[in-house]
C-alpha positions in Angstrom: -2.7 3.3 -6.4 -5.3 2.3 -3.8 -4.9 5.2 -1.0 -8.4 5.0 0.5 -8.7 2.7 2.8 -11.0 2.3 5.5 -9.0 1.3 7.6 -6.7 4.6 7.3 -9.4 6.8 7.7 -10.9 7.4 11.2 -13.8 9.1 10.4 -13.1 12.6 9.5 -13.5 12.2 5.7 -16.2 11.9 4.5 -16.8 11.5 0.9 -19.4 12.4 -1.1 -18.6 9.9 -3.8 -17.0 7.0 -4.0 -13.4 5.8 -2.8 -12.6 4.7 -6.5 -12.7 8.2 -7.2 -10.4 9.6 -4.6 -7.8 7.2 -5.4 -8.4 8.4 -8.9 -7.5 12.0 -8.0 -4.7 10.7 -5.9 -3.0 9.0 -8.2 -3.7 11.3 -11.2 -1.9 13.3 -8.8 1.1 11.4 -7.9 1.4 11.0 -11.3 2.5 14.6 -12.3 -1.6 15.9 -13.0 -1.7 19.4 -11.4 -5.0 20.1 -9.8 -6.5 22.0 -11.7 -6.2 20.0 -14.9 -7.5 17.4 -12.6 -10.8 19.5 -12.1 -12.1 19.9 -14.8 -10.8 16.1 -16.2 -13.0 15.0 -13.3 -15.3 17.8 -13.1 -14.7 18.5 -9.6 -14.7 21.9 -7.7 -10.8 23.4 -7.8 -11.4 23.1 -3.7 -12.5 19.5 -3.9 -9.6 18.0 -5.3 -7.2 20.2 -3.1 -9.0 19.3 -0.3 -8.9 15.6 -1.2 -4.9 15.8 -2.0 -4.6 17.1 1.5 -6.5 14.3 3.1 -4.7 12.2 0.9 -1.3 14.0 2.1 -2.0 13.5 5.9 -3.2 10.5 5.3 0.7 9.1 3.1 2.5 10.3 5.7 0.3 8.2 8.8 1.1 5.6 6.6 4.8 6.1 6.3 5.0 6.8 10.1 3.6 3.7 10.7 4.5 1.3 8.3 8.4 2.8 7.9 9.9 3.1 11.3 13.5 2.2 11.7 13.6 1.8 8.3 16.7 4.0 6.8 16.0 5.5 3.7 19.3 5.5 1.6 17.7 7.0 -1.9 14.9 8.8 -2.7 13.6 9.9 -6.6 12.8 13.5 -7.2 9.8 13.1 -8.8 8.1 11.3 -6.4 9.4 13.6 -3.6 7.9 16.8 -5.4 4.4 15.5 -4.9 4.0 15.4 -0.8 6.7 18.3 -0.2 5.3 21.8 -1.2 5.0 20.6 -4.9 1.4 20.2 -5.2 0.2 21.9 -1.9 
């Protein structure tokens, strides 16, 4: 899963790490790993993990708004929703 794609970032995000590390953090969160565990595993500050996940959330919303217009969502899986609706933020 690739979250960091340069065309989706408007220049407001400057990573002091590689885009692949951002992707790894976002992917870990989507797979149910909590922020504290990600922080320990990746040896990153908890605040950095939290900030990156907030950025991933905003850009996921932007992606969905752009590419999913006109589609009616008939079925959602609760484990996928949990990551984006308050479960992690």
